[in-house]
C-alpha positions as a Markdown table, in Angstrom:
| # | Residue | x | y | z |
|---|---|---|---|---|
| 1 | Met | -35.4 | 31.0 | 115.6 |
| 2 | Arg | -36.9 | 31.2 | 112.1 |
| 3 | Leu | -34.1 | 33.7 | 111.1 |
| 4 | Gly | -31.5 | 31.2 | 112.2 |
| 5 | Leu | -30.3 | 33.4 | 115.0 |
| 6 | Ser | -31.4 | 31.1 | 117.8 |
| 7 | Arg | -32.6 | 27.5 | 118.4 |
| 8 | Tyr | -35.0 | 28.7 | 121.1 |
| 9 | Pro | -38.2 | 30.7 | 120.6 |
| 10 | Phe | -39.4 | 33.9 | 122.1 |
| 11 | Gln | -41.7 | 32.3 | 124.7 |
| 12 | Glu | -44.7 | 34.6 | 124.5 |
| 13 | Gly | -47.9 | 34.4 | 122.4 |
| 14 | Gln | -49.0 | 31.7 | 120.0 |
| 15 | Phe | -46.1 | 29.7 | 118.6 |
| 16 | Phe | -47.8 | 27.9 | 115.7 |
| 17 | Asp | -48.9 | 31.1 | 113.9 |
| 18 | Ala | -49.5 | 29.2 | 110.7 |
| 19 | Trp | -52.3 | 27.2 | 112.4 |
| 20 | Ser | -55.8 | 28.1 | 111.5 |
| 21 | Asn | -59.3 | 26.6 | 111.4 |
| 22 | Glu | -58.7 | 26.2 | 107.7 |
| 23 | Leu | -56.5 | 23.2 | 108.5 |
| 24 | Ile | -59.4 | 21.5 | 110.3 |
| 25 | Gln | -60.7 | 19.2 | 107.6 |
| 26 | Asp | -62.8 | 16.1 | 107.3 |
| 27 | Leu | -60.8 | 14.0 | 104.8 |
| 28 | Gly | -62.1 | 10.7 | 106.1 |
| 29 | Val | -59.4 | 8.0 | 106.0 |
| 30 | Pro | -57.1 | 8.7 | 103.1 |
| 31 | Ala | -56.6 | 5.5 | 101.1 |
| 32 | Gly | -53.1 | 4.1 | 100.9 |
| 33 | Trp | -51.6 | 6.4 | 103.5 |
| 34 | Ser | -49.5 | 4.9 | 106.3 |
| 35 | Leu | -50.8 | 5.0 | 109.9 |
| 36 | Gly | -48.9 | 5.9 | 113.0 |
| 37 | Ile | -49.6 | 6.3 | 116.7 |
| 38 | Gly | -47.6 | 8.6 | 118.9 |
| 39 | Val | -47.9 | 8.7 | 122.6 |
| 40 | Asp | -46.8 | 11.2 | 125.2 |
| 41 | His | -46.8 | 9.8 | 128.8 |
| 42 | Gly | -48.1 | 11.8 | 131.8 |
| 43 | Ser | -49.6 | 10.9 | 135.1 |
| 44 | Lys | -51.4 | 14.1 | 136.0 |
| 45 | Pro | -55.1 | 14.6 | 135.0 |
| 46 | Gly | -55.4 | 15.0 | 131.2 |
| 47 | Arg | -51.7 | 14.7 | 130.6 |
| 48 | Gln | -51.6 | 11.3 | 128.8 |
| 49 | Arg | -52.0 | 12.0 | 125.1 |
| 50 | Ala | -52.0 | 9.9 | 121.9 |
| 51 | Ser | -52.4 | 10.9 | 118.2 |
| 52 | Leu | -53.5 | 8.7 | 115.3 |
| 53 | Val | -51.9 | 10.1 | 112.2 |
| 54 | Ala | -52.0 | 9.3 | 108.5 |
| 55 | Val | -48.9 | 10.1 | 106.5 |
| 56 | Arg | -48.1 | 10.1 | 102.8 |
| 57 | Gly | -44.8 | 11.0 | 101.1 |
| 58 | Thr | -41.6 | 12.5 | 102.4 |
| 59 | Gly | -39.8 | 15.8 | 102.3 |
| 60 | Ala | -41.4 | 18.5 | 100.2 |
| 61 | Thr | -44.2 | 16.1 | 99.1 |
| 62 | Ala | -45.1 | 14.9 | 102.6 |
| 63 | Arg | -48.7 | 15.2 | 103.9 |
| 64 | Val | -49.9 | 14.5 | 107.4 |
| 65 | His | -53.6 | 14.2 | 108.5 |
| 66 | Val | -54.4 | 13.7 | 112.2 |
| 67 | Leu | -57.4 | 11.4 | 112.3 |
| 68 | Arg | -58.0 | 11.2 | 116.0 |
| 69 | His | -56.5 | 12.4 | 119.3 |
| 70 | Tyr | -56.8 | 10.9 | 122.8 |
| 71 | Arg | -56.6 | 12.9 | 126.0 |
| 72 | Ser | -57.0 | 11.1 | 129.3 |
| 73 | Glu | -59.9 | 12.0 | 131.4 |
| 74 | Gly | -58.5 | 12.7 | 134.8 |
| 75 | Arg | -55.7 | 10.4 | 136.1 |
| 76 | Ser | -55.7 | 7.3 | 133.9 |
| 77 | Asp | -54.2 | 3.9 | 134.2 |
| 78 | Asp | -52.7 | 1.7 | 131.5 |
| 79 | Asp | -56.0 | 0.0 | 130.7 |
| 80 | Ala | -57.8 | 3.3 | 130.3 |
| 81 | Asp | -55.1 | 4.6 | 128.0 |
| 82 | Ala | -55.3 | 1.4 | 125.9 |
| 83 | Ala | -59.0 | 1.8 | 125.7 |
| 84 | Gly | -58.6 | 5.3 | 124.5 |
| 85 | Ile | -56.3 | 4.2 | 121.7 |
| 86 | Met | -58.6 | 1.3 | 120.8 |
| 87 | Arg | -61.5 | 3.9 | 120.6 |
| 88 | Met | -59.5 | 6.1 | 118.2 |
| 89 | Leu | -58.9 | 3.1 | 115.9 |
| 90 | Ala | -62.5 | 1.9 | 116.1 |
| 91 | Glu | -63.9 | 5.3 | 115.2 |
| 92 | Thr | -61.8 | 5.3 | 112.0 |
| 93 | Gly | -62.6 | 1.7 | 111.1 |
| 94 | His | -59.1 | 0.3 | 112.1 |
| 95 | Glu | -57.6 | -2.4 | 114.2 |
| 96 | Leu | -54.2 | -2.7 | 115.9 |
| 97 | Ser | -52.9 | -4.6 | 112.9 |
| 98 | Asp | -53.6 | -1.6 | 110.6 |
| 99 | Val | -51.1 | 0.6 | 112.4 |
| 100 | Asp | -47.7 | 0.7 | 110.7 |
| 101 | Tyr | -45.6 | 2.6 | 113.3 |
| 102 | Trp | -45.8 | 3.0 | 117.1 |
| 103 | Ile | -43.8 | 5.4 | 119.1 |
| 104 | Gly | -44.1 | 6.5 | 122.7 |
| 105 | Asp | -42.1 | 8.8 | 125.0 |
| 106 | Arg | -39.7 | 7.7 | 127.6 |
| 107 | Ala | -41.1 | 6.1 | 130.8 |
| 108 | His | -42.8 | 8.4 | 133.2 |
| 109 | Gly | -42.2 | 7.7 | 136.9 |
| 110 | Gly | -45.5 | 9.1 | 138.0 |
| 111 | Asp | -45.8 | 11.1 | 141.3 |
| 112 | Arg | -46.8 | 10.5 | 144.9 |
| 113 | Lys | -50.2 | 9.3 | 143.8 |
| 114 | Gly | -48.8 | 6.8 | 141.3 |
| 115 | Gly | -49.4 | 7.0 | 137.6 |
| 116 | Ile | -46.3 | 5.2 | 136.3 |
| 117 | Lys | -46.4 | 5.1 | 132.5 |
| 118 | Ser | -44.2 | 3.4 | 129.9 |
| 119 | Asn | -44.3 | 2.0 | 126.4 |
| 120 | Tyr | -44.0 | -1.5 | 127.8 |
| 121 | Arg | -46.9 | -1.1 | 130.2 |
| 122 | Leu | -49.0 | 0.3 | 127.4 |
| 123 | Met | -48.2 | -2.6 | 125.1 |
| 124 | Arg | -49.3 | -5.0 | 127.7 |
| 125 | Ala | -52.5 | -3.1 | 128.2 |
| 126 | Leu | -53.2 | -3.1 | 124.5 |
| 127 | Ala | -52.6 | -6.9 | 124.4 |
| 128 | Arg | -55.2 | -7.3 | 127.2 |
| 129 | Ala | -57.6 | -5.1 | 125.3 |
| 130 | Val | -57.6 | -7.5 | 122.4 |
| 131 | Gly | -57.8 | -10.6 | 124.5 |
| 132 | Ile | -54.2 | -11.7 | 124.7 |
| 133 | Asp | -53.1 | -13.3 | 127.9 |
| 134 | Asp | -50.2 | -11.0 | 129.0 |
| 135 | Thr | -49.2 | -13.5 | 131.7 |
| 136 | Arg | -47.9 | -15.9 | 129.1 |
| 137 | Lys | -44.2 | -15.6 | 128.1 |
| 138 | Asp | -45.1 | -15.4 | 124.4 |
| 139 | Trp | -47.7 | -12.6 | 124.8 |
| 140 | Arg | -45.7 | -10.1 | 122.7 |
| 141 | Asn | -45.4 | -12.5 | 119.8 |
| 142 | Lys | -49.2 | -12.5 | 119.5 |
| 143 | Leu | -49.3 | -8.7 | 118.9 |
| 144 | Pro | -49.2 | -7.4 | 115.3 |
| 145 | Ala | -45.6 | -7.2 | 114.2 |
| 146 | Pro | -45.3 | -3.3 | 114.2 |
| 147 | Leu | -46.5 | -3.3 | 117.9 |
| 148 | Arg | -44.0 | -5.8 | 119.2 |
| 149 | Arg | -41.6 | -2.9 | 119.5 |
| 150 | Met | -42.8 | 0.5 | 120.4 |
| 151 | Trp | -40.1 | 3.0 | 119.4 |
| 152 | Thr | -38.8 | 5.9 | 121.6 |
| 153 | Pro | -38.1 | 9.3 | 120.2 |
| 154 | Thr | -34.5 | 10.4 | 119.6 |
| 155 | Lys | -33.9 | 13.4 | 121.8 |
| 156 | Tyr | -31.0 | 15.9 | 121.7 |
| 157 | Asp | -30.6 | 19.6 | 122.5 |
| 158 | Gly | -32.9 | 21.4 | 120.1 |
| 159 | Ser | -34.8 | 18.3 | 118.9 |
| 160 | Val | -38.1 | 19.8 | 120.0 |
| 161 | Trp | -37.6 | 22.9 | 117.8 |
| 162 | Asp | -36.4 | 20.8 | 114.9 |
| 163 | Asp | -39.6 | 18.8 | 115.0 |
| 164 | Val | -41.7 | 21.9 | 115.5 |
| 165 | Glu | -40.2 | 23.5 | 112.5 |
| 166 | Val | -41.2 | 20.5 | 110.4 |
| 167 | Leu | -44.8 | 20.8 | 111.7 |
| 168 | His | -44.8 | 24.5 | 111.1 |
| 169 | Arg | -43.6 | 24.1 | 107.5 |
| 170 | Leu | -46.3 | 21.6 | 106.9 |
| 171 | Met | -48.9 | 24.0 | 108.2 |
| 172 | Val | -47.6 | 26.8 | 106.0 |
| 173 | Arg | -48.1 | 24.8 | 102.8 |
| 174 | Lys | -51.4 | 23.4 | 104.2 |
| 175 | Ala | -50.0 | 19.9 | 104.2 |
| 176 | Leu | -50.9 | 19.2 | 107.9 |
| 177 | Thr | -54.6 | 18.8 | 108.5 |
| 178 | Val | -56.6 | 17.7 | 111.5 |
| 179 | Asp | -59.9 | 15.9 | 111.6 |
| 180 | Pro | -62.7 | 18.0 | 113.2 |
| 181 | Ser | -62.9 | 15.5 | 116.1 |
| 182 | Ala | -59.3 | 16.3 | 116.9 |
| 183 | Gly | -59.3 | 19.9 | 116.1 |
| 184 | Gly | -61.4 | 21.3 | 118.9 |
| 185 | Val | -60.4 | 23.6 | 121.8 |
| 186 | Glu | -59.9 | 20.6 | 124.2 |
| 187 | Ser | -58.0 | 18.5 | 121.7 |
| 188 | Leu | -54.9 | 18.9 | 119.4 |
| 189 | Gly | -56.3 | 21.9 | 117.5 |
| 190 | Gly | -56.5 | 23.7 | 120.8 |
| 191 | Asp | -52.9 | 22.8 | 121.6 |
| 192 | Phe | -51.6 | 24.1 | 118.3 |
| 193 | Asn | -53.5 | 27.3 | 118.8 |
| 194 | Ala | -52.4 | 27.9 | 122.4 |
| 195 | Trp | -48.9 | 26.6 | 122.8 |
| 196 | Asn | -46.4 | 29.4 | 123.5 |
| 197 | Gly | -43.2 | 27.5 | 123.3 |
| 198 | Gln | -42.7 | 26.6 | 127.0 |
| 199 | Tyr | -41.7 | 23.1 | 127.9 |
| 200 | Ile | -44.0 | 23.0 | 131.0 |
| 201 | Asp | -47.1 | 24.1 | 129.1 |
| 202 | Pro | -49.6 | 21.2 | 129.1 |
| 203 | His | -50.5 | 22.1 | 125.5 |
| 204 | Lys | -47.1 | 20.7 | 124.5 |
| 205 | Asp | -48.2 | 17.2 | 125.5 |
| 206 | Gly | -50.6 | 16.9 | 122.6 |
| 207 | Ile | -48.2 | 18.4 | 120.2 |
| 208 | Asp | -45.5 | 15.9 | 121.4 |
| 209 | Ser | -47.8 | 12.9 | 120.7 |
| 210 | Cys | -48.3 | 14.2 | 117.1 |
| 211 | Arg | -44.7 | 15.1 | 116.3 |
| 212 | Tyr | -43.3 | 11.8 | 117.7 |
| 213 | Ala | -45.2 | 9.9 | 115.1 |
| 214 | Ala | -45.4 | 12.3 | 112.2 |
| 215 | Val | -41.8 | 13.6 | 111.9 |
| 216 | Pro | -39.9 | 10.3 | 111.8 |
| 217 | Met | -42.5 | 8.8 | 109.4 |
| 218 | Ile | -42.0 | 11.8 | 107.1 |
| 219 | Ala | -38.2 | 11.5 | 107.4 |
| 220 | Glu | -38.1 | 7.8 | 106.7 |
| 221 | Gly | -40.6 | 7.8 | 103.9 |
| 222 | Trp | -43.0 | 5.3 | 105.5 |
| 223 | Arg | -45.6 | 3.7 | 103.3 |
| 224 | Arg | -48.0 | 0.9 | 103.6 |
| 225 | Ala | -46.7 | -2.4 | 102.4 |
| 226 | Ala | -48.4 | -3.7 | 99.3 |
């Protein structure tokens, strides 16, 4: 794929070979960087993922730092997922209003045990988490403006590999870093280290949550409003 001969990788071994423990860094919260949250929906145990990323610049000057990563404990409901996101924010000294960009995967229909997930359901749970009455018709208007619409990733044939290439190039020039709390074996660092390019690999879930937020923010040159 890197030679331009195929859009699909050889599915064996570690795919992010540029990933290393050197990229696990405690940078704190970089001042002036834009914040985004990406969500990958899943109903099975540990399959709901979310990444809190800080982004600066665009193109060749872009930098991404993953501040925190959420992985559901067992099978989670909407309120548990919202609580996980609120915990990520609290640990970094942020609130919902500090997040500039929200994006979540397409709705997940769950399975025979339930576990339906969607951006809309998560938005309602986040509203409840901060004391907003989501039974009122105007509940969405009480959310911070960026959260009143949670974006959905644009998908097309090969879009995964286009995004993965962006992340890989960031790693090569050491412009993608991960906080130690998100760099462990059971978190995003473990996903980068172990993913072998297969769609069904659970390690892809964490990577999806990261790329959903980081790649469009880089492409669109997001920055915090003055």
